Every structure is written in C-alpha cells, then in structure tokens.
N, CA, C and O atoms as a Tripos MOL2 file, in Angstrom:
@<TRIPOS>MOLECULE
protein
  284   283    71     0     0
PROTEIN
NO_CHARGES

@<TRIPOS>ATOM
      1 N          31.7710   17.2300  -22.3150 N.3       1 SER1
      2 CA         31.6860   18.0630  -21.2820 C.3       1 SER1
      3 C          31.9810   16.7890  -20.6250 C.2       1 SER1
      4 O          31.4670   15.7730  -21.0920 O.2       1 SER1
      5 N          33.0530   16.6820  -19.1860 N.am      2 ASN2
      6 CA         32.7410   15.7980  -18.0340 C.3       2 ASN2
      7 C          32.0600   16.1380  -17.0920 C.2       2 ASN2
      8 O          32.2410   17.2920  -16.7040 O.2       2 ASN2
      9 N          31.1140   15.3600  -16.4250 N.am      3 ILE3
     10 CA         30.1480   15.2520  -15.3350 C.3       3 ILE3
     11 C          30.7170   14.0130  -14.4670 C.2       3 ILE3
     12 O          30.9500   12.8180  -14.6490 O.2       3 ILE3
     13 N          30.8270   15.1030  -13.2590 N.am      4 ASN4
     14 CA         31.1350   14.0500  -12.4050 C.3       4 ASN4
     15 C          30.7460   12.5390  -12.0740 C.2       4 ASN4
     16 O          30.0480   13.0300  -11.1870 O.2       4 ASN4
     17 N          30.5500   11.2760  -11.9530 N.am      5 VAL5
     18 CA         30.1360   10.4150  -11.3120 C.3       5 VAL5
     19 C          29.4400   10.0940  -10.5520 C.2       5 VAL5
     20 O          28.4580    9.3550  -10.6350 O.2       5 VAL5
     21 N          30.3150   11.1470   -8.8810 N.am      6 ARG6
     22 CA         29.1060   11.3370   -8.1530 C.3       6 ARG6
     23 C          27.3560   11.4330   -7.9930 C.2       6 ARG6
     24 O          26.3570   11.0670   -7.3730 O.2       6 ARG6
     25 N          28.0850   12.4920   -9.4450 N.am      7 PHE7
     26 CA         26.0400   13.2940   -9.6270 C.3       7 PHE7
     27 C          25.6730   12.2460   -9.9780 C.2       7 PHE7
     28 O          24.4770   12.5190  -10.0850 O.2       7 PHE7
     29 N          25.7730   10.8280  -10.3620 N.am      8 TYR8
     30 CA         25.0600    9.8300  -10.9390 C.3       8 TYR8
     31 C          24.3210    9.1530   -9.8630 C.2       8 TYR8
     32 O          23.1630    8.8080   -9.6280 O.2       8 TYR8
     33 N          25.8850    9.0920   -9.1150 N.am      9 ILE9
     34 CA         25.4140    7.7900   -7.1390 C.3       9 ILE9
     35 C          25.0180    8.8710   -6.7810 C.2       9 ILE9
     36 O          24.0130    8.5240   -6.1620 O.2       9 ILE9
     37 N          25.0650   10.2020   -6.6880 N.am     10 PHE10
     38 CA         23.5360   10.4720   -5.9130 C.3      10 PHE10
     39 C          22.3010   10.7670   -6.2080 C.2      10 PHE10
     40 O          21.4440   11.2370   -5.4590 O.2      10 PHE10
     41 N          22.1930   10.3930   -7.6710 N.am     11 ALA11
     42 CA         20.7060   10.7610   -8.2180 C.3      11 ALA11
     43 C          20.4410    9.4430   -8.1790 C.2      11 ALA11
     44 O          19.2400    9.3460   -8.4290 O.2      11 ALA11
     45 N          20.9930    8.1610   -7.9680 N.am     12 ILE12
     46 CA         20.8030    6.8250   -8.8180 C.3      12 ILE12
     47 C          19.7320    6.6900   -6.8670 C.2      12 ILE12
     48 O          18.5300    6.4300   -6.8260 O.2      12 ILE12
     49 N          20.6750    6.9660   -5.4680 N.am     13 LEU13
     50 CA         20.6570    7.0140   -4.4320 C.3      13 LEU13
     51 C          18.8710    7.6650   -3.6450 C.2      13 LEU13
     52 O          18.1620    7.3430   -2.6910 O.2      13 LEU13
     53 N          18.8330    8.6950   -4.7490 N.am     14 PHE14
     54 CA         17.4620    9.7520   -3.9130 C.3      14 PHE14
     55 C          16.8050    8.6360   -5.1740 C.2      14 PHE14
     56 O          15.8770    7.9030   -4.8310 O.2      14 PHE14
     57 N          17.1830    8.5790   -6.2060 N.am     15 LEU15
     58 CA         15.4470    7.4520   -6.6930 C.3      15 LEU15
     59 C          14.7780    6.7940   -6.1890 C.2      15 LEU15
     60 O          13.5590    6.6760   -6.3130 O.2      15 LEU15
     61 N          15.9610    5.9200   -5.1160 N.am     16 ILE16
     62 CA         16.3170    5.0180   -4.6200 C.3      16 ILE16
     63 C          15.0310    4.9540   -3.0510 C.2      16 ILE16
     64 O          14.2260    4.0970   -2.6870 O.2      16 ILE16
     65 N          15.4510    6.4350   -2.4560 N.am     17 PHE17
     66 CA         14.7370    6.8600   -1.6550 C.3      17 PHE17
     67 C          13.5100    7.6440   -2.0690 C.2      17 PHE17
     68 O          12.5900    7.5110   -1.2620 O.2      17 PHE17
     69 N          13.3020    8.2490   -2.8710 N.am     18 ASP18
     70 CA         12.4190    8.5070   -3.2690 C.3      18 ASP18
     71 C          11.2470    7.8530   -3.7780 C.2      18 ASP18
     72 O          10.0760    8.2210   -3.8770 O.2      18 ASP18
     73 N          11.9320    6.6470   -4.1150 N.am     19 VAL19
     74 CA         10.3530    5.5870   -4.3720 C.3      19 VAL19
     75 C          10.2440    4.9050   -3.1510 C.2      19 VAL19
     76 O           9.0660    4.5750   -3.0130 O.2      19 VAL19
     77 N          10.9590    4.5260   -2.1620 N.am     20 GLU20
     78 CA         10.6250    4.6180   -0.5020 C.3      20 GLU20
     79 C           9.3430    4.9550   -0.4080 C.2      20 GLU20
     80 O           8.2490    4.4020   -0.3010 O.2      20 GLU20
     81 N           9.8610    6.1850   -0.4900 N.am     21 ALA21
     82 CA          8.5010    6.9880    0.4730 C.3      21 ALA21
     83 C           7.4260    7.2000   -0.4840 C.2      21 ALA21
     84 O           6.4210    7.7020    0.0200 O.2      21 ALA21
     85 N           7.3670    6.9430   -1.7680 N.am     22 VAL22
     86 CA          5.7540    6.8110   -2.7430 C.3      22 VAL22
     87 C           5.5080    5.3080   -1.7350 C.2      22 VAL22
     88 O           4.6470    5.4200   -0.8630 O.2      22 VAL22
     89 N           6.0100    4.3670   -1.8100 N.am     23 PHE23
     90 CA          5.2990    3.2280   -1.8200 C.3      23 PHE23
     91 C           5.6020    2.9380   -0.0060 C.2      23 PHE23
     92 O           5.6170    1.7580    0.3450 O.2      23 PHE23
     93 N           5.7640    3.7090    0.7590 N.am     24 LEU24
     94 CA          5.6850    3.9320    2.0940 C.3      24 LEU24
     95 C           4.0040    4.6450    2.6780 C.2      24 LEU24
     96 O           3.0780    4.1800    3.3430 O.2      24 LEU24
     97 N           4.2770    6.0200    1.9840 N.am     25 PHE25
     98 CA          2.7860    6.5430    2.3550 C.3      25 PHE25
     99 C           1.5730    5.8710    2.5000 C.2      25 PHE25
    100 O           0.8790    5.9080    3.5160 O.2      25 PHE25
    101 N           1.2680    5.1260    1.2620 N.am     26 PRO26
    102 CA          0.0690    5.0590    0.7420 C.3      26 PRO26
    103 C          -0.1880    3.9580    1.8070 C.2      26 PRO26
    104 O          -1.2340    3.8440    2.4450 O.2      26 PRO26
    105 N           0.8180    3.2260    1.9050 N.am     27 TRP27
    106 CA          0.9420    1.3150    3.0050 C.3      27 TRP27
    107 C           0.8950    1.7460    4.2200 C.2      27 TRP27
    108 O           0.2590    0.9800    4.9440 O.2      27 TRP27
    109 N           1.3300    2.7080    4.7720 N.am     28 ALA28
    110 CA          1.4360    3.5260    6.3390 C.3      28 ALA28
    111 C          -0.4320    4.0850    6.2300 C.2      28 ALA28
    112 O          -1.3130    3.8240    7.0490 O.2      28 ALA28
    113 N          -0.5140    4.6190    5.3810 N.am     29 VAL29
    114 CA         -2.2740    5.3990    5.8600 C.3      29 VAL29
    115 C          -3.4390    4.2070    5.6520 C.2      29 VAL29
    116 O          -4.4240    4.2740    6.3880 O.2      29 VAL29
    117 N          -3.3490    3.0240    4.5840 N.am     30 ILE30
    118 CA         -4.1250    2.4590    4.6500 C.3      30 ILE30
    119 C          -3.9230    1.3580    5.8570 C.2      30 ILE30
    120 O          -4.8940    0.8880    6.4490 O.2      30 ILE30
    121 N          -2.6590    1.0190    6.1420 N.am     31 PHE31
    122 CA         -2.0910    0.3610    6.7160 C.3      31 PHE31
    123 C          -2.5250    0.3400    8.5570 C.2      31 PHE31
    124 O          -2.6970   -0.7790    9.0400 O.2      31 PHE31
    125 N          -2.6490    1.3290    9.3100 N.am     32 MET32
    126 CA         -2.8300    2.4910   10.0070 C.3      32 MET32
    127 C          -4.8140    2.7610   10.2920 C.2      32 MET32
    128 O          -5.4000    3.2610   11.2510 O.2      32 MET32
    129 N          -5.3250    2.1990    9.0510 N.am     33 GLU33
    130 CA         -7.1110    2.7650    9.0250 C.3      33 GLU33
    131 C          -7.1780    1.2510    9.6260 C.2      33 GLU33
    132 O          -7.6290    1.1600   10.7680 O.2      33 GLU33
    133 N          -6.8490    0.2810    9.0920 N.am     34 GLN34
    134 CA         -6.9050   -0.8770   10.0240 C.3      34 GLN34
    135 C          -6.7270   -1.7730   11.0700 C.2      34 GLN34
    136 O          -5.6070   -2.0740   11.4830 O.2      34 GLN34
    137 N          -7.6770   -2.1830   11.4860 N.am     35 LYS35
    138 CA         -6.7600   -2.8870   12.6500 C.3      35 LYS35
    139 C          -5.8820   -4.4430   12.3340 C.2      35 LYS35
    140 O          -5.9210   -5.0870   11.2850 O.2      35 LYS35
    141 N          -5.2990   -4.6970   13.2880 N.am     36 ILE36
    142 CA         -5.0100   -5.2110   13.2060 C.3      36 ILE36
    143 C          -4.7540   -6.5850   13.6450 C.2      36 ILE36
    144 O          -4.7320   -7.0850   14.7700 O.2      36 ILE36
    145 N          -4.5060   -7.2250   12.0990 N.am     37 THR37
    146 CA         -5.3230   -9.0980   12.1010 C.3      37 THR37
    147 C          -4.2870   -9.8870   11.4820 C.2      37 THR37
    148 O          -3.4480   -9.6660   10.6090 O.2      37 THR37
    149 N          -4.7300  -11.2770   12.4910 N.am     38 ALA38
    150 CA         -3.9710  -12.3000   11.6350 C.3      38 ALA38
    151 C          -3.8040  -11.9020   10.3090 C.2      38 ALA38
    152 O          -2.5980  -11.6710   10.2200 O.2      38 ALA38
    153 N          -4.3450  -11.6810    9.1860 N.am     39 GLY39
    154 CA         -4.6360  -11.3840    7.6190 C.3      39 GLY39
    155 C          -3.6890  -10.2200    7.3440 C.2      39 GLY39
    156 O          -3.1090  -10.2760    6.2590 O.2      39 GLY39
    157 N          -3.4910   -9.4290    7.9400 N.am     40 ASN40
    158 CA         -3.0140   -8.1320    7.6580 C.3      40 ASN40
    159 C          -1.6060   -7.7790    8.0860 C.2      40 ASN40
    160 O          -1.0690   -6.7120    7.7890 O.2      40 ASN40
    161 N          -1.0120   -8.7850    8.8390 N.am     41 VAL41
    162 CA         -0.0010   -9.2380    9.8980 C.3      41 VAL41
    163 C           1.4500   -9.2030    8.4530 C.2      41 VAL41
    164 O           2.4450   -8.4790    8.5080 O.2      41 VAL41
    165 N           1.1650  -10.0590    7.4670 N.am     42 ILE42
    166 CA          2.0670  -10.6350    6.3230 C.3      42 ILE42
    167 C           2.5490   -9.2940    5.7820 C.2      42 ILE42
    168 O           3.7620   -9.2850    5.5710 O.2      42 ILE42
    169 N           1.7140   -7.8060    5.4160 N.am     43 PRO43
    170 CA          2.1210   -6.8850    4.7370 C.3      43 PRO43
    171 C           2.7860   -5.8590    6.0260 C.2      43 PRO43
    172 O           3.6640   -4.9990    5.9660 O.2      43 PRO43
    173 N           2.1540   -6.2420    6.9200 N.am     44 PHE44
    174 CA          3.4410   -5.8050    8.3270 C.3      44 PHE44
    175 C           4.8230   -6.0450    7.7590 C.2      44 PHE44
    176 O           5.7950   -5.2950    7.6700 O.2      44 PHE44
    177 N           4.6590   -7.1320    7.4490 N.am     45 TYR45
    178 CA          6.1830   -7.8860    7.6250 C.3      45 TYR45
    179 C           6.9470   -8.0550    6.5730 C.2      45 TYR45
    180 O           8.1560   -8.1860    6.7680 O.2      45 TYR45
    181 N           6.4710   -8.0880    5.3420 N.am     46 ALA46
    182 CA          6.7850   -7.5320    3.6070 C.3      46 ALA46
    183 C           7.8530   -5.9820    4.2390 C.2      46 ALA46
    184 O           9.0780   -5.9460    4.3580 O.2      46 ALA46
    185 N           7.0260   -5.0710    4.4840 N.am     47 MET47
    186 CA          7.4230   -3.9330    4.6460 C.3      47 MET47
    187 C           8.1050   -3.2850    5.1770 C.2      47 MET47
    188 O           8.4830   -2.1140    5.1820 O.2      47 MET47
    189 N           8.2940   -4.4130    5.7920 N.am     48 MET48
    190 CA          9.0990   -3.9550    7.2450 C.3      48 MET48
    191 C          10.4070   -5.0020    6.7300 C.2      48 MET48
    192 O          11.4510   -4.8650    7.3680 O.2      48 MET48
    193 N          10.4000   -5.9540    5.6980 N.am     49 MET49
    194 CA         12.0980   -6.4100    5.3300 C.3      49 MET49
    195 C          12.4820   -5.4810    3.9190 C.2      49 MET49
    196 O          13.5600   -5.4430    3.3250 O.2      49 MET49
    197 N          10.8250   -4.5330    3.5130 N.am     50 PHE50
    198 CA         11.4200   -3.5290    2.6150 C.3      50 PHE50
    199 C          12.5300   -2.6850    3.1630 C.2      50 PHE50
    200 O          13.7420   -2.7430    2.9580 O.2      50 PHE50
    201 N          11.8750   -1.9580    3.8430 N.am     51 LEU51
    202 CA         12.7740   -0.4380    5.0910 C.3      51 LEU51
    203 C          13.7450   -1.1640    5.5460 C.2      51 LEU51
    204 O          14.7380   -0.4390    5.4930 O.2      51 LEU51
    205 N          14.2000   -2.7670    6.2050 N.am     52 GLY52
    206 CA         14.8560   -2.9830    6.2750 C.3      52 GLY52
    207 C          16.4540   -3.6220    5.1390 C.2      52 GLY52
    208 O          17.6560   -3.7530    5.3710 O.2      52 GLY52
    209 N          15.6400   -3.8390    4.0340 N.am     53 VAL53
    210 CA         16.8120   -3.7490    3.2610 C.3      53 VAL53
    211 C          17.4870   -2.1780    2.9170 C.2      53 VAL53
    212 O          18.6610   -1.8100    2.9650 O.2      53 VAL53
    213 N          16.2890   -1.4620    2.5680 N.am     54 LEU54
    214 CA         16.6050   -0.1360    2.3270 C.3      54 LEU54
    215 C          17.4740    0.4490    3.1490 C.2      54 LEU54
    216 O          18.3300    1.2310    2.7330 O.2      54 LEU54
    217 N          17.3120    0.0660    4.6180 N.am     55 PHE55
    218 CA         18.3920    0.5950    4.9860 C.3      55 PHE55
    219 C          19.5770   -0.1030    5.0410 C.2      55 PHE55
    220 O          20.4800    0.4710    4.4330 O.2      55 PHE55
    221 N          20.0930   -1.8450    5.9100 N.am     56 PHE56
    222 CA         21.2040   -1.7820    4.8800 C.3      56 PHE56
    223 C          21.5220   -1.6210    3.2870 C.2      56 PHE56
    224 O          22.2730   -2.4150    2.7210 O.2      56 PHE56
    225 N          21.3300   -1.2890    3.0790 N.am     57 ALA57
    226 CA         21.4720   -0.3730    1.6420 C.3      57 ALA57
    227 C          21.8870    0.8840    1.6520 C.2      57 ALA57
    228 O          22.4690    1.3560    0.6750 O.2      57 ALA57
    229 N          21.5970    1.7280    2.9730 N.am     58 ILE58
    230 CA         21.7600    2.6360    2.9330 C.3      58 ILE58
    231 C          23.1400    3.0340    3.8060 C.2      58 ILE58
    232 O          23.8660    4.0240    3.7140 O.2      58 ILE58
    233 N          23.1950    2.1010    4.5100 N.am     59 VAL59
    234 CA         24.4370    2.1280    5.6570 C.3      59 VAL59
    235 C          25.5880    0.9600    4.9100 C.2      59 VAL59
    236 O          26.6890    0.6990    5.3950 O.2      59 VAL59
    237 N          24.9970    0.3230    3.5620 N.am     60 TYR60
    238 CA         26.4220   -0.0560    3.1810 C.3      60 TYR60
    239 C          27.0360    0.9880    1.9690 C.2      60 TYR60
    240 O          28.2350    1.1730    1.7590 O.2      60 TYR60
    241 N          25.9310    1.6030    1.2470 N.am     61 ALA61
    242 CA         26.3180    3.0970    1.3080 C.3      61 ALA61
    243 C          27.7330    4.0670    1.3150 C.2      61 ALA61
    244 O          28.5850    4.5090    0.5440 O.2      61 ALA61
    245 N          27.2110    4.0650    3.2570 N.am     62 TRP62
    246 CA         28.0380    5.2670    3.7620 C.3      62 TRP62
    247 C          28.7710    4.8950    4.3650 C.2      62 TRP62
    248 O          29.3630    5.6070    5.1770 O.2      62 TRP62
    249 N          29.1430    2.9600    4.1100 N.am     63 LYS63
    250 CA         30.8850    2.5270    4.9060 C.3      63 LYS63
    251 C          31.4270    2.3680    3.6880 C.2      63 LYS63
    252 O          32.4660    1.7120    3.7560 O.2      63 LYS63
    253 N          31.0780    2.7810    2.3580 N.am     64 LYS64
    254 CA         31.9610    3.1080    1.0630 C.3      64 LYS64
    255 C          31.9300    3.9320    0.8850 C.2      64 LYS64
    256 O          31.7110    4.2260   -0.2900 O.2      64 LYS64
    257 N          32.1110    4.9780    1.8370 N.am     65 GLY65
    258 CA         32.0640    6.2570    0.9480 C.3      65 GLY65
    259 C          31.5690    6.8710    0.2440 C.2      65 GLY65
    260 O          32.0000    7.9730   -0.0960 O.2      65 GLY65
    261 N          30.0400    6.1130   -0.3830 N.am     66 VAL66
    262 CA         29.7610    7.0400   -1.2090 C.3      66 VAL66
    263 C          29.2590    8.2430   -1.0430 C.2      66 VAL66
    264 O          29.1960    8.8090   -2.1340 O.2      66 VAL66
    265 N          28.7670    9.0740    0.0610 N.am     67 LEU67
    266 CA         27.5970    9.8760    0.4490 C.3      67 LEU67
    267 C          28.6000   10.9160    0.8690 C.2      67 LEU67
    268 O          28.1880   12.0750    0.8390 O.2      67 LEU67
    269 N          30.2270   10.6510    1.3730 N.am     68 GLU68
    270 CA         30.7050   11.6170    0.8900 C.3      68 GLU68
    271 C          31.3060   12.3860   -0.5690 C.2      68 GLU68
    272 O          31.6290   11.9390   -1.6700 O.2      68 GLU68
    273 N          31.2760   13.7720    0.0300 N.am     69 TRP69
    274 CA         31.8400   14.4900   -1.3160 C.3      69 TRP69
    275 C          33.0870   14.9910   -1.0910 C.2      69 TRP69
    276 O          33.4150   15.8380   -0.2610 O.2      69 TRP69
    277 N          34.1230   14.1020   -2.3140 N.am     70 GLN70
    278 CA         35.5180   14.4210   -2.2060 C.3      70 GLN70
    279 C          36.0860   15.0820   -3.4600 C.2      70 GLN70
    280 O          35.8760   14.4550   -4.4990 O.2      70 GLN70
    281 N          36.8120   16.3070   -3.5730 N.am     71 LYS71
    282 CA         37.0310   16.5730   -4.4870 C.3      71 LYS71
    283 C          38.9220   16.2910   -5.0290 C.2      71 LYS71
    284 O          39.2910   16.5960   -6.1630 O.2      71 LYS71
@<TRIPOS>BOND
     1     1     2 1
     2     2     3 1
     3     3     4 2
     4     3     5 am
     5     5     6 1
     6     6     7 1
     7     7     8 2
     8     7     9 am
     9     9    10 1
    10    10    11 1
    11    11    12 2
    12    11    13 am
    13    13    14 1
    14    14    15 1
    15    15    16 2
    16    15    17 am
    17    17    18 1
    18    18    19 1
    19    19    20 2
    20    19    21 am
    21    21    22 1
    22    22    23 1
    23    23    24 2
    24    23    25 am
    25    25    26 1
    26    26    27 1
    27    27    28 2
    28    27    29 am
    29    29    30 1
    30    30    31 1
    31    31    32 2
    32    31    33 am
    33    33    34 1
    34    34    35 1
    35    35    36 2
    36    35    37 am
    37    37    38 1
    38    38    39 1
    39    39    40 2
    40    39    41 am
    41    41    42 1
    42    42    43 1
    43    43    44 2
    44    43    45 am
    45    45    46 1
    46    46    47 1
    47    47    48 2
    48    47    49 am
    49    49    50 1
    50    50    51 1
    51    51    52 2
    52    51    53 am
    53    53    54 1
    54    54    55 1
    55    55    56 2
    56    55    57 am
    57    57    58 1
    58    58    59 1
    59    59    60 2
    60    59    61 am
    61    61    62 1
    62    62    63 1
    63    63    64 2
    64    63    65 am
    65    65    66 1
    66    66    67 1
    67    67    68 2
    68    67    69 am
    69    69    70 1
    70    70    71 1
    71    71    72 2
    72    71    73 am
    73    73    74 1
    74    74    75 1
    75    75    76 2
    76    75    77 am
    77    77    78 1
    78    78    79 1
    79    79    80 2
    80    79    81 am
    81    81    82 1
    82    82    83 1
    83    83    84 2
    84    83    85 am
    85    85    86 1
    86    86    87 1
    87    87    88 2
    88    87    89 am
    89    89    90 1
    90    90    91 1
    91    91    92 2
    92    91    93 am
    93    93    94 1
    94    94    95 1
    95    95    96 2
    96    95    97 am
    97    97    98 1
    98    98    99 1
    99    99   100 2
   100    99   101 am
   101   101   102 1
   102   102   103 1
   103   103   104 2
   104   103   105 am
   105   105   106 1
   106   106   107 1
   107   107   108 2
   108   107   109 am
   109   109   110 1
   110   110   111 1
   111   111   112 2
   112   111   113 am
   113   113   114 1
   114   114   115 1
   115   115   116 2
   116   115   117 am
   117   117   118 1
   118   118   119 1
   119   119   120 2
   120   119   121 am
   121   121   122 1
   122   122   123 1
   123   123   124 2
   124   123   125 am
   125   125   126 1
   126   126   127 1
   127   127   128 2
   128   127   129 am
   129   129   130 1
   130   130   131 1
   131   131   132 2
   132   131   133 am
   133   133   134 1
   134   134   135 1
   135   135   136 2
   136   135   137 am
   137   137   138 1
   138   138   139 1
   139   139   140 2
   140   139   141 am
   141   141   142 1
   142   142   143 1
   143   143   144 2
   144   143   145 am
   145   145   146 1
   146   146   147 1
   147   147   148 2
   148   147   149 am
   149   149   150 1
   150   150   151 1
   151   151   152 2
   152   151   153 am
   153   153   154 1
   154   154   155 1
   155   155   156 2
   156   155   157 am
   157   157   158 1
   158   158   159 1
   159   159   160 2
   160   159   161 am
   161   161   162 1
   162   162   163 1
   163   163   164 2
   164   163   165 am
   165   165   166 1
   166   166   167 1
   167   167   168 2
   168   167   169 am
   169   169   170 1
   170   170   171 1
   171   171   172 2
   172   171   173 am
   173   173   174 1
   174   174   175 1
   175   175   176 2
   176   175   177 am
   177   177   178 1
   178   178   179 1
   179   179   180 2
   180   179   181 am
   181   181   182 1
   182   182   183 1
   183   183   184 2
   184   183   185 am
   185   185   186 1
   186   186   187 1
   187   187   188 2
   188   187   189 am
   189   189   190 1
   190   190   191 1
   191   191   192 2
   192   191   193 am
   193   193   194 1
   194   194   195 1
   195   195   196 2
   196   195   197 am
   197   197   198 1
   198   198   199 1
   199   199   200 2
   200   199   201 am
   201   201   202 1
   202   202   203 1
   203   203   204 2
   204   203   205 am
   205   205   206 1
   206   206   207 1
   207   207   208 2
   208   207   209 am
   209   209   210 1
   210   210   211 1
   211   211   212 2
   212   211   213 am
   213   213   214 1
   214   214   215 1
   215   215   216 2
   216   215   217 am
   217   217   218 1
   218   218   219 1
   219   219   220 2
   220   219   221 am
   221   221   222 1
   222   222   223 1
   223   223   224 2
   224   223   225 am
   225   225   226 1
   226   226   227 1
   227   227   228 2
   228   227   229 am
   229   229   230 1
   230   230   231 1
   231   231   232 2
   232   231   233 am
   233   233   234 1
   234   234   235 1
   235   235   236 2
   236   235   237 am
   237   237   238 1
   238   238   239 1
   239   239   240 2
   240   239   241 am
   241   241   242 1
   242   242   243 1
   243   243   244 2
   244   243   245 am
   245   245   246 1
   246   246   247 1
   247   247   248 2
   248   247   249 am
   249   249   250 1
   250   250   251 1
   251   251   252 2
   252   251   253 am
   253   253   254 1
   254   254   255 1
   255   255   256 2
   256   255   257 am
   257   257   258 1
   258   258   259 1
   259   259   260 2
   260   259   261 am
   261   261   262 1
   262   262   263 1
   263   263   264 2
   264   263   265 am
   265   265   266 1
   266   266   267 1
   267   267   268 2
   268   267   269 am
   269   269   270 1
   270   270   271 1
   271   271   272 2
   272   271   273 am
   273   273   274 1
   274   274   275 1
   275   275   276 2
   276   275   277 am
   277   277   278 1
   278   278   279 1
   279   279   280 2
   280   279   281 am
   281   281   282 1
   282   282   283 1
   283   283   284 2
@<TRIPOS>SUBSTRUCTURE
     1 SER1         2 RESIDUE 1 A SER
     2 ASN2         6 RESIDUE 1 A ASN
     3 ILE3        10 RESIDUE 1 A ILE
     4 ASN4        14 RESIDUE 1 A ASN
     5 VAL5        18 RESIDUE 1 A VAL
     6 ARG6        22 RESIDUE 1 A ARG
     7 PHE7        26 RESIDUE 1 A PHE
     8 TYR8        30 RESIDUE 1 A TYR
     9 ILE9        34 RESIDUE 1 A ILE
    10 PHE10       38 RESIDUE 1 A PHE
    11 ALA11       42 RESIDUE 1 A ALA
    12 ILE12       46 RESIDUE 1 A ILE
    13 LEU13       50 RESIDUE 1 A LEU
    14 PHE14       54 RESIDUE 1 A PHE
    15 LEU15       58 RESIDUE 1 A LEU
    16 ILE16       62 RESIDUE 1 A ILE
    17 PHE17       66 RESIDUE 1 A PHE
    18 ASP18       70 RESIDUE 1 A ASP
    19 VAL19       74 RESIDUE 1 A VAL
    20 GLU20       78 RESIDUE 1 A GLU
    21 ALA21       82 RESIDUE 1 A ALA
    22 VAL22       86 RESIDUE 1 A VAL
    23 PHE23       90 RESIDUE 1 A PHE
    24 LEU24       94 RESIDUE 1 A LEU
    25 PHE25       98 RESIDUE 1 A PHE
    26 PRO26      102 RESIDUE 1 A PRO
    27 TRP27      106 RESIDUE 1 A TRP
    28 ALA28      110 RESIDUE 1 A ALA
    29 VAL29      114 RESIDUE 1 A VAL
    30 ILE30      118 RESIDUE 1 A ILE
    31 PHE31      122 RESIDUE 1 A PHE
    32 MET32      126 RESIDUE 1 A MET
    33 GLU33      130 RESIDUE 1 A GLU
    34 GLN34      134 RESIDUE 1 A GLN
    35 LYS35      138 RESIDUE 1 A LYS
    36 ILE36      142 RESIDUE 1 A ILE
    37 THR37      146 RESIDUE 1 A THR
    38 ALA38      150 RESIDUE 1 A ALA
    39 GLY39      154 RESIDUE 1 A GLY
    40 ASN40      158 RESIDUE 1 A ASN
    41 VAL41      162 RESIDUE 1 A VAL
    42 ILE42      166 RESIDUE 1 A ILE
    43 PRO43      170 RESIDUE 1 A PRO
    44 PHE44      174 RESIDUE 1 A PHE
    45 TYR45      178 RESIDUE 1 A TYR
    46 ALA46      182 RESIDUE 1 A ALA
    47 MET47      186 RESIDUE 1 A MET
    48 MET48      190 RESIDUE 1 A MET
    49 MET49      194 RESIDUE 1 A MET
    50 PHE50      198 RESIDUE 1 A PHE
    51 LEU51      202 RESIDUE 1 A LEU
    52 GLY52      206 RESIDUE 1 A GLY
    53 VAL53      210 RESIDUE 1 A VAL
    54 LEU54      214 RESIDUE 1 A LEU
    55 PHE55      218 RESIDUE 1 A PHE
    56 PHE56      222 RESIDUE 1 A PHE
    57 ALA57      226 RESIDUE 1 A ALA
    58 ILE58      230 RESIDUE 1 A ILE
    59 VAL59      234 RESIDUE 1 A VAL
    60 TYR60      238 RESIDUE 1 A TYR
    61 ALA61      242 RESIDUE 1 A ALA
    62 TRP62      246 RESIDUE 1 A TRP
    63 LYS63      250 RESIDUE 1 A LYS
    64 LYS64      254 RESIDUE 1 A LYS
    65 GLY65      258 RESIDUE 1 A GLY
    66 VAL66      262 RESIDUE 1 A VAL
    67 LEU67      266 RESIDUE 1 A LEU
    68 GLU68      270 RESIDUE 1 A GLU
    69 TRP69      274 RESIDUE 1 A TRP
    70 GLN70      278 RESIDUE 1 A GLN
    71 LYS71      282 RESIDUE 1 A LYS
C-alpha cells in the first residue's frame, strides 16, 4: 500500500515540537522557582537558543510549503 510521504513529514514535525514541550515545561517550572542570578543566566540563554532554532525550523518548514496539505 502507498502511504503519502506528507504523513511522515507531519509526524517528524510533531515529534520535534512534542520533544520541545517536554524539555520546556520542566525547565520553565524550575527556572521560575529560582531567583535570577549570574549563575543561572547561562541556562536561560541556552533555552532561548534552543527555542530560536526551533522557531527558525518551523519558519523554514512553512516557507518550503511543508505545512500545506496538497492533494
């Protein structure tokens, strides 16, 4: 049976952003409980870089037309 490749692309994008949520939620809970000091600014910037890469990835996928379902 033939399965459209678009299903795989959507599944991969879903997994990427699902993993992002798994990393983001615990980080946000722990980060908000701590006071912002010079020592915990580095994890903040690391997470912002992580979110930035994901943001540019979704913009790239959108511009390439991956998110558009065509028949």
